[in-house]
DRENLUMZA-57335 format. One line per field, with one value per residue (C-alpha): residue number from 1; residue in one letter; x negated, y negated, z. Coordinates in Angstrom, 3 decimals. Layout:
REM residues N
seq (NUM  ...)
type (A  ...)
east (X  ...)
north (Y  ...)
up (Z  ...)
REM end
This chain:
REM residues 307
seq (1  2  3  4  5  6  7  8  9  10  11  12  13  14  15  16  17  18  19  20  21  22  23  24  25  26  27  28  29  30  31  32  33  34  35  36  37  38  39  40  41  42  43  44  45  46  47  48  49  50  51  52  53  54  55  56  57  58  59  60  61  62  63  64  65  66  67  68  69  70  71  72  73  74  75  76  77  78  79  80  81  82  83  84  85  86  87  88  89  90  91  92  93  94  95  96  97  98  99  100  101  102  103  104  105  106  107  108  109  110  111  112  113  114  115  116  117  118  119  120  121  122  123  124  125  126  127  128  129  130  131  132  133  134  135  136  137  138  139  140  141  142  143  144  145  146  147  148  149  150  151  152  153  154  155  156  157  158  159  160  161  162  163  164  165  166  167  168  169  170  171  172  173  174  175  176  177  178  179  180  181  182  183  184  185  186  187  188  189  190  191  192  193  194  195  196  197  198  199  200  201  202  203  204  205  206  207  208  209  210  211  212  213  214  215  216  217  218  219  220  221  222  223  224  225  226  227  228  229  230  231  232  233  234  235  236  237  238  239  240  241  242  243  244  245  246  247  248  249  250  251  252  253  254  255  256  257  258  259  260  261  262  263  264  265  266  267  268  269  270  271  272  273  274  275  276  277  278  279  280  281  282  283  284  285  286  287  288  289  290  291  292  293  294  295  296  297  298  299  300  301  302  303  304  305  306  307)
type (M  A  I  E  A  A  A  G  G  Q  S  A  F  D  Q  L  V  Q  E  A  R  P  K  R  T  V  A  Q  N  L  K  R  F  A  R  R  K  P  A  G  A  V  S  A  V  V  L  I  L  L  A  L  I  A  L  F  A  P  M  I  A  T  H  D  P  I  R  D  Q  V  A  A  E  R  L  E  A  P  S  S  S  H  F  M  G  T  D  N  L  G  R  D  V  F  S  R  V  V  Y  G  A  R  I  S  L  Q  V  G  F  L  A  I  G  L  G  T  V  V  G  M  V  I  G  V  L  S  G  Y  L  G  G  K  L  D  L  V  V  Q  R  V  V  D  V  L  M  G  F  P  F  I  I  L  A  M  L  L  V  V  A  L  G  A  S  L  L  N  V  G  L  A  L  S  V  A  I  V  P  R  V  V  R  L  S  R  S  S  T  L  S  V  K  E  E  V  Y  V  L  A  A  V  T  I  G  V  S  L  L  R  M  V  L  R  H  I  L  P  N  T  L  G  P  V  F  V  L  A  T  G  A  L  G  G  V  I  V  A  E  A  G  L  A  F  L  G  L  G  I  P  P  P  S  P  S  W  G  G  M  L  N  I  G  A  R  G  Y  M  E  A  A  P  W  M  V  I  F  P  G  I  A  L  S  A  V  V  F  T  F  A  L  L  G  D  A  L  R  D  V  L  D  P  R  L  R  R  G  D  S)
east (21.675  21.523  21.796  18.883  16.786  17.578  16.695  13.444  12.618  13.348  11.167  8.299  8.727  8.643  5.484  3.813  4.779  3.398  0.108  -0.154  0.001  -3.438  -4.534  -5.171  -8.426  -8.551  -9.384  -6.410  -4.085  -5.318  -4.892  -1.388  -0.519  -1.832  0.205  3.421  3.074  0.911  1.980  0.986  -2.356  -3.091  -2.154  -4.442  -7.337  -6.610  -6.610  -9.894  -11.383  -9.982  -11.567  -14.901  -14.613  -13.952  -16.819  -19.345  -18.060  -21.524  -22.877  -19.911  -19.347  -21.292  -21.331  -21.089  -17.324  -17.544  -20.222  -19.051  -20.624  -21.629  -18.883  -19.401  -18.217  -14.948  -11.750  -13.768  -11.695  -12.561  -15.833  -18.804  -20.373  -17.116  -14.843  -11.783  -12.770  -13.523  -11.347  -11.049  -14.375  -16.243  -16.172  -16.005  -12.449  -13.584  -15.917  -13.210  -10.687  -13.216  -13.886  -10.162  -9.617  -11.834  -9.841  -6.463  -7.420  -8.939  -5.792  -3.559  -5.321  -5.661  -1.944  -0.849  -3.296  -2.425  1.309  1.377  -0.542  1.458  4.747  4.116  3.150  6.273  8.571  7.406  7.609  10.992  12.437  10.932  11.579  14.927  16.940  16.598  13.223  14.789  17.659  15.358  13.042  15.929  17.359  13.963  13.595  17.049  16.104  12.805  14.425  17.067  14.536  12.887  9.408  7.702  8.968  7.763  4.390  4.194  4.918  2.255  -0.353  0.403  0.092  -3.035  -4.789  -5.457  -8.126  -8.394  -7.904  -4.969  -3.199  -3.569  -2.212  0.737  1.672  1.405  4.435  6.553  5.389  5.869  9.707  10.003  7.462  9.133  12.496  11.120  8.879  11.680  14.052  11.496  10.807  14.504  14.766  11.465  12.010  15.033  12.954  12.499  8.726  9.021  11.619  9.398  6.440  8.560  9.582  5.997  5.098  3.021  1.929  3.412  0.118  -0.458  3.154  2.924  -0.480  0.112  3.773  5.442  2.842  1.865  5.507  5.960  2.771  4.095  7.060  5.107  2.188  4.561  6.110  2.696  1.500  4.558  4.438  0.788  1.687  4.316  1.802  -0.622  2.173  3.063  -0.563  -0.544  2.698  1.190  -1.869  0.386  2.032  -1.351  -1.162  -3.358  -7.103  -8.553  -10.594  -13.092  -12.484  -11.236  -7.801  -5.502  -2.665  -4.891  -5.978  -2.339  -1.576  -4.271  -3.563  0.231  0.299  -1.873  -3.439  -0.669  -0.909  -4.565  -5.964  -3.310  -6.006  -6.287  -2.819  -2.688  -5.648  -5.080  -1.377  -2.132  -4.427  -1.816  1.003  -1.085  -2.029  1.555  2.909  0.214  0.928  4.642  3.990  1.723  4.237  7.028  4.826  3.751  7.351  8.384  5.492  5.597  9.358  10.483  13.975  12.532  9.845  11.838  12.212  8.543  6.809)
north (-44.110  -43.682  -39.942  -39.889  -42.020  -39.716  -36.689  -38.311  -39.162  -35.626  -34.249  -36.537  -35.543  -31.839  -32.418  -34.193  -31.357  -28.813  -30.699  -31.093  -27.346  -25.831  -23.756  -20.111  -18.460  -15.188  -13.294  -14.865  -13.959  -10.355  -10.148  -11.570  -9.072  -6.177  -7.346  -7.805  -4.774  -2.126  0.593  -1.626  -2.410  1.280  2.091  -0.686  0.770  4.253  2.929  1.115  4.392  6.152  3.554  4.023  7.806  7.398  4.929  7.052  10.445  11.613  11.031  12.596  15.693  18.710  20.587  19.960  19.629  20.751  23.405  27.012  28.881  32.511  35.121  36.032  32.552  32.607  32.280  32.013  31.000  27.799  28.245  26.281  26.225  25.327  23.237  23.722  26.979  27.546  27.873  30.581  29.523  29.255  25.439  23.726  22.470  19.731  18.244  18.403  16.695  13.922  13.368  13.667  10.524  8.634  9.829  9.140  5.602  4.856  5.944  4.204  0.844  0.963  1.601  -0.904  -3.593  -3.361  -2.999  -5.917  -8.333  -7.518  -7.488  -10.834  -12.565  -11.290  -11.874  -15.426  -16.499  -14.817  -16.509  -19.925  -20.206  -18.393  -18.287  -15.482  -14.442  -13.782  -11.870  -9.604  -8.987  -8.032  -5.591  -3.896  -3.773  -2.203  0.515  1.257  1.266  3.722  6.104  8.662  7.213  10.556  11.814  8.635  9.038  12.651  11.604  8.899  11.253  13.837  11.164  9.471  12.512  13.447  11.252  8.989  5.853  7.225  8.553  5.127  3.407  5.808  5.310  1.525  1.622  2.605  -0.468  -3.129  -3.288  -3.453  -6.271  -8.084  -8.008  -9.163  -11.932  -13.179  -13.363  -15.312  -17.641  -18.416  -19.595  -21.479  -23.423  -25.166  -26.585  -30.354  -30.273  -28.157  -30.482  -33.432  -31.771  -31.225  -34.878  -36.138  -33.774  -31.071  -28.427  -24.929  -23.288  -25.685  -25.349  -21.567  -21.417  -24.247  -23.959  -20.771  -18.041  -18.741  -18.426  -15.060  -13.396  -12.435  -10.275  -8.760  -7.891  -6.100  -4.205  -3.215  -1.984  0.191  1.499  2.522  5.613  6.555  6.187  8.515  11.069  10.692  11.309  14.422  15.487  15.094  17.060  19.744  20.063  20.261  16.720  14.895  14.447  17.467  20.044  20.450  16.947  17.406  15.792  16.483  17.360  19.700  21.417  21.884  23.245  25.919  26.842  27.021  29.090  31.994  31.707  30.642  33.855  34.766  31.267  28.894  26.339  25.562  23.986  22.878  20.479  18.572  18.486  16.938  14.365  13.425  13.187  11.106  8.588  8.187  7.807  5.271  3.134  3.236  1.993  -0.784  -1.852  -2.094  -4.101  -6.527  -6.977  -7.942  -10.399  -11.998  -12.168  -15.602  -14.282  -11.678  -13.786  -16.854  -15.661  -14.657  -17.908)
up (5.681  9.426  9.023  6.558  8.903  11.798  9.710  8.655  12.249  13.370  10.580  11.564  15.208  14.325  12.307  15.233  17.569  15.113  14.813  18.588  19.157  19.705  16.732  17.512  16.563  14.638  17.836  19.618  16.755  16.784  20.553  20.269  17.545  19.659  22.656  20.700  18.417  20.125  17.683  14.774  16.395  16.966  13.372  12.124  14.136  12.764  9.202  9.778  11.018  7.957  5.684  7.465  7.084  3.368  3.006  4.873  3.706  2.532  6.048  7.855  5.720  6.928  3.603  -0.108  -0.784  -4.416  -4.824  -4.446  -1.550  -1.157  -1.290  2.377  3.457  1.546  3.595  6.790  9.816  11.744  13.606  14.910  11.444  9.667  11.907  9.702  8.029  4.350  1.262  -1.375  -2.934  0.360  0.413  3.797  4.411  6.808  4.211  1.566  3.853  4.542  0.846  0.167  2.243  -0.195  -3.209  -1.596  -0.592  -3.994  -5.803  -3.270  -3.356  -7.142  -7.628  -4.984  -6.097  -9.767  -9.172  -6.730  -8.952  -12.082  -10.190  -8.499  -11.744  -13.511  -10.536  -9.802  -13.448  -13.845  -10.774  -11.435  -15.173  -15.206  -18.409  -20.934  -19.534  -16.147  -17.736  -19.748  -16.794  -14.520  -17.051  -17.409  -13.623  -13.280  -15.771  -14.021  -10.574  -11.773  -13.319  -10.965  -10.661  -10.020  -13.392  -15.073  -13.368  -14.548  -18.136  -18.002  -16.536  -19.224  -21.915  -20.513  -19.048  -15.440  -13.851  -10.827  -12.934  -14.913  -11.814  -10.188  -13.298  -13.491  -9.840  -10.114  -12.422  -9.418  -7.476  -10.159  -10.252  -6.461  -6.256  -9.165  -7.428  -4.070  -5.421  -7.693  -4.728  -2.683  -5.605  -6.094  -2.487  -2.443  -5.662  -4.137  -1.281  -1.123  -1.536  -4.697  -6.189  -5.334  -7.047  -10.154  -10.112  -10.158  -13.009  -11.328  -13.856  -13.832  -12.838  -9.955  -8.845  -8.714  -7.025  -4.561  -3.597  -4.843  -4.413  -0.767  0.278  -1.431  -0.197  3.242  2.167  -0.728  1.569  3.935  1.017  -0.340  3.055  3.555  -0.020  0.241  2.231  -0.343  -3.164  -1.381  -0.971  -4.654  -5.625  -3.464  -5.140  -8.598  -7.505  -6.021  -9.435  -11.133  -12.570  -10.075  -9.788  -11.623  -9.666  -8.208  -6.752  -3.157  -3.388  -0.429  -2.789  -4.768  -1.558  -0.551  -4.009  -3.801  -0.190  -0.446  -3.620  -2.610  0.828  3.203  5.225  4.746  5.339  6.751  7.631  3.918  4.193  7.820  7.916  4.656  5.541  8.929  7.336  4.735  7.291  9.689  6.999  5.763  9.306  10.161  7.099  7.928  11.479  10.252  7.616  10.205  12.568  9.846  8.734  12.263  12.555  9.100  8.553  9.849  10.600  12.981  14.654  15.650  19.182  19.511  18.540)
REM end
């Protein structure tokens, strides 16, 4: 009894200390993040700039990225009129790289968003309800995790047809099992907490339990996973395009540009490969840095000494 009273007193004291701490504003939190994780802050700024470039691509691009130009401008080296040169059809490479950012981000966010939502719903329900549902879900996840996702994505694109929507749907399949496994693991630990057991005792509904208690405690790890996986999804989209299964031409996909440049113009016009390759590598590296920084900040096991 004395032990329980002492524990209750300690809990109340911790709560008072927590409430007495001054709450940080959004600006203070951002400043703290930039000070603790400068690489993550720089990567976040780069990604914001990339999003702005994709959003305002029509204003930034200097030429039409799709329309074929005159024969005299084909395979033109970088110059004042074409910063990154032209391709085999005379199209401005700079403009196509700018518009390619829009396509890559659209596919990436579509795949990550859909895969994360579906994976979290399945994972949370599987972990919370348990039983045969959990067993079936885990067997399906094991099969999907053991199957090369790029091959599965290729099969889905062939079956559905190559388009931005279908490529995003196909790539989301690679995200779902990873999110299911992570959200299930988080749910299994959260549902044993005292406040969850108390909510069950007083008859809280399943929907309210998930939305109020389970989901908020699984968002952090899943968000970190999604951020890190976004770069991989963009690479996978480029890989599909390189194999001729991505966004169909003449849409300026980075993977499609690499496909055309690497197959026939590597020596005559290396800029057709260099510039989209740099853009793709920079985006993937930036997402990886941001994912690592967010993991260090959001993971309670890694931030105990930094609070």
